N, C-alpha and C positions, 0 to 999 in steps of 0.2 A: 579531607575536603569533600563535600557532598557533590555527587555528579549532577549534571544538568541533562534533562531529557531533550533530545532533538527529534522532532516529529515531522515525518514526511508523508503526505497524503497520496492517494492513488489517482488513477485516471478519472477525469471528469469532475474532480472535486477541487477545493482550494483549502487554504490554511484553516478556514472556519470549521472544517470537518472535525477538528480536534476539540472544539469548544466543550462538549459534554465531558470528555475525559479530563481536560484541563481544569474544569470546575471541580471534578472529584479529586484532583491533585493540587488543590489550591496552595498547599504548604510546600510544594515542590517547584523549583524553577524549571520552566519549560521554554523552549524556543520552537516555533512552528514555521517551517519553510513552505513557500508557495511556489509550485512548479509552473504557474502561469497559464493554466488551462482556461480559467474563467475571468482572468484579469491580469494585472501586471505580476510578473514573477518577483519573488522577494526571498532573499537568503540572509536574514540577519545573523551575524556571527554569534556563536555561543560565548559566554563570558570567558575572557582570556585566563588560561591557567587551570580551568576546571575540567575534570574528566567528563567525557560525553558518553551517554548511552543513547545510541541512535535507534529510533523506532520507525519502521516502515510499514505502512498499511497497503496491502495489495500491490499495485504497480510501484508504490513508493519504496517497497523493499527491494524490488528488482532495480530500481533507479539507484538506490544506494550501493548495491552490489556492483553495478556497472560503472557508476561515476566515481565512487570512492572519494567524495568531496573533502573529507577530513579524516583524521585518525579518531577512532572511537575506542572506548574501553570495552563496551559490550554492544551487541547488535540484537535487536528484537524484531521478530516478524509477527504481525497481526494480520490474519487472512492473506498472508503473502505467499510468494513463490520465487524460486530461483530461475525458473524458465516457465513460459506460459504455453507455448505451442509444442506439439509433439515432434520428435525426430527419431531416427533409428535407435539412438541410445537413450531416448527419453519417451517411451511409448505412452506414458500416462498424461502427457500434455494434451491441450486442446488441438483439434485437427486444424492444420494451417489454413485450410480452405475457408474455415469459419471466419478467421481474421481477415483473409483476403476479401471475402464477401462484405464484411463490415467496413473495410477501408473503401471499397468501391461504392458502397451505399452512402458512406459519409460524404464522399465528394459530391453526391447528388442531393442528399437530404440530411444534412448534419443534425437538424433538430429532431428528426424521427429516430435516428440512430442513437442519439443521446438519450431521448426519452425511453427507448426500448431498453438500453443498458441500465438506466436508473430503475426502471420497473423490475428488471431481473434482480437487481441489488436489493429491492424492497424499499426504494426511496422514490416518491413521486416528485419529480423535479423537471422543469423545462429548461432548455438551453438559454442562458441569460444573454442579453444583448451585448454584454461586456466580454463575451468569450473570445478566445484567440483560436480561430479555426485552424491555423497552421500548427499551433502547439498541440491541439487535440489530434490532428492528423498524424503529426510526428510521434505522438504517444502511442497511437494504434500501431504504427509501423515498428516502434520499439517493442511493443508487446508481441508482435509477430516474429521478431528476429533476435531479440536480445537473449543472451544466456549468461546468467550470473553464477553458474556453478564453478567450483564448489561453493556452497553457501555457509560460511562459518558463523551461523547464528547461535546465540547463547540460549535464547528462549524463542519458541514458536507457539503462538496462540492461534487456534483455528476453530472454525465452526463445522460441526458435523453435517449441518444442513446448508452449507455454503454452495450456491449454484454457480459462482464464478470461479472459486478455487476449491473444488471438491476434495474430500479426504484423500483420494488416490493421488491427486496432483500435489497436495501438501506433503504426503509421506514420501513421494518420489523426490521432491525438492530438498527435503531435510533428512535424508537417510543418515542415521547415526545420532540424530537429535531427538530427544523425547518431546513429543508434541503434547501440549495441554489443550484438551478439547472442551469446547463449549457446545451445547446443543443447538445454538443459533446459527445465523447465516453470515453474510459477507460484511456486515456493518457493525462488528462487535464494539468498536470504540464509541459508537453512538447508541446502540441498542442496549448494551450492558457495560457502561463505562465503569461502574463500581467493580465488576469482576476484573476488567482489564487493569484498573488502577491498583487493585490489591496485588496483582502479580508483578506489576512494575515496581511497587514499593519494596518487594522482596529483593530487588537488585540494588536498591539505593543504600543499603547498609545502615 
């Protein structure tokens, strides 16, 4: 029985993030969850009885590791991480003060924080009027505090030029897992969906 791909996006995006990748995988059944940052949350269930390959992009991978919403056959990270901020036993994370500053700024000027983040990702996007400020704020707090280690990922796809999840953070998150590197940045499923799709097909049997 063919697996179904369950796709979970990162902070500041919604389920439409996966459209380029889903177009490249038109022959594969996919289900995209929406964490509710830019509109209503939605978690359509995968088809009953089918094995699931869960795919998390960026914060979406951390969310899967933390929430464990269902049993999956395999877990894939794309531009993901098992922990985002640094700690005594995780020195390669982002400095906590950067997230603290981002959270404080978000309370005063969410549109600017959102635009700055999207600019760092390489996506020109403004905060939509449909956004859920509380969900976005909670997502930043999760980035600051959640720890999904150990991260039993089967495949880790990452960008060598990723400004959000740089190579040092990736390697620290997935020690023991062979990372497949792309020369690009943080939006691999959108910038090179063909490359991502080819690697996901390898898992489908």
